[in-house]
C-alpha positions in Angstrom: 9.7 4.5 14.3 10.3 3.0 10.8 9.0 4.3 7.5 5.3 3.9 6.9 4.8 1.9 3.6 1.2 2.4 2.4 0.1 0.1 -0.4 -2.9 1.0 -2.6 -4.2 -2.5 -3.0 -6.7 -1.8 -5.8 -4.1 0.0 -7.9 -1.3 -2.5 -7.3 -3.4 -5.5 -7.9 -4.8 -3.9 -11.0 -1.3 -3.4 -12.4 -1.0 -7.1 -13.3 -3.5 -8.6 -15.7 -3.7 -12.0 -14.0 -7.5 -12.3 -13.7 -7.7 -10.4 -10.4 -11.2 -9.0 -11.5 -12.7 -12.5 -11.0 -11.8 -12.5 -7.3 -10.8 -9.1 -6.0 -10.7 -10.2 -2.4 -8.5 -13.2 -3.2 -6.2 -10.9 -5.3 -5.8 -8.5 -2.3 -5.1 -11.5 0.0 -2.3 -12.7 -2.3 -0.8 -9.2 -2.4 -1.1 -9.0 1.4 0.6 -12.4 1.8 3.7 -11.2 -0.2 4.2 -8.0 1.8 5.6 -9.3 5.2 8.9 -10.1 3.5 9.5 -6.3 3.1 8.9 -5.4 6.7 12.4 -6.0 7.8 14.4 -5.9 4.6 12.7 -2.8 3.0 12.1 -2.2 -0.7 14.3 -0.8 -3.4 15.5 2.6 -2.3 14.0 2.3 1.2 15.7 0.1 3.8 13.7 -1.5 6.6 12.2 -1.6 9.0 8.9 -0.7 7.4 5.5 -0.4 9.0 3.2 -1.8 6.2 -0.4 -0.8 5.7 -2.4 -2.3 2.9 -5.5 -0.2 2.1 -8.4 -2.2 0.5 -11.7 -1.0 -0.8 -14.9 -2.3 -2.4 -15.1 -6.1 -2.9 -11.8 -6.5 -1.0 -13.1 -4.9 2.2 -12.7 -7.3 5.2 -9.4 -8.8 4.2 -7.7 -9.5 7.6 -4.3 -8.3 8.8 -1.4 -10.7 9.1 1.8 -10.4 11.1 3.8 -7.6 9.5 0.9 -6.1 7.5 -2.0 -4.1 8.9 -4.9 -4.1 6.5 -7.3 -1.2 6.6 -10.6 -1.3 4.8 -11.6 2.1 3.4 -15.1 3.0 4.3 -15.4 5.1 1.1 -12.6 6.0 -1.3 -9.4 4.1 -0.9 -7.5 7.2 -2.2 -9.1 9.4 0.5 -8.1 6.8 3.2 -4.5 6.7 1.9 -4.3 10.5 1.9 -5.6 10.5 5.5 -2.9 8.0 6.5 -0.2 10.0 4.8 -1.4 13.2 6.5 -1.3 11.5 9.9 2.3 10.2 9.2 3.3 13.7 8.2 1.9 15.2 11.4 3.7 12.6 13.4 7.0 13.3 11.6 7.1 9.7 10.2 8.6 9.1 6.8 6.0 7.8 4.4 6.2 5.9 1.1 3.1 5.2 -0.9 2.9 2.4 -3.5 0.6 3.4 -6.3 0.7 4.3 -10.0 -2.4 6.6 -9.6 -1.1 10.0 -10.7 -3.9 11.9 -8.8 -3.2 10.0 -5.6 0.6 10.5 -6.1 0.1 14.3 -6.4 -2.1 14.4 -3.3 0.2 12.5 -1.0 3.4 14.2 -2.3 1.8 17.5 -1.3 1.8 16.1 2.3 5.5 15.2 2.1 5.1 11.5 1.2 7.2 9.8 -1.4 5.8 7.5 -4.0 6.9 4.4 -5.9 5.2 2.1 -8.4 3.4 -1.2 -8.0 6.4 -3.2 -9.3 8.2 -2.3 -6.1 6.0 -4.9 -4.2 4.0 -6.8 -6.9 4.6 -8.4 -10.3 8.2 -7.4 -10.4 11.4 -8.8 -8.9 12.7 -8.3 -5.4 
């Protein structure tokens, strides 16, 4: 079982001021489409294979999964959904890395044993 990489779509997309607010769903889809490349190779500080989950909320709900990336639409708070995924990974003994810059979310998932990294790990930075 590879490391679970949970990506906070709203936070990651919001980290790059590229007009994402005009098309939140489209921005989430662009983020999703760039993630499969990390499934085998991993990200900085975390080698692959990675099980990638992109958590979307609000106007981005309904974005479809693609090979290598499972998309989950949060029924309510995206943060709460991410915490639930991190808790399930912890219970299963699976290594978990959460991609977000949200300090409150970082604190919550780190209490569950997850590690965190910033948005540039997967978006708006260099590979």
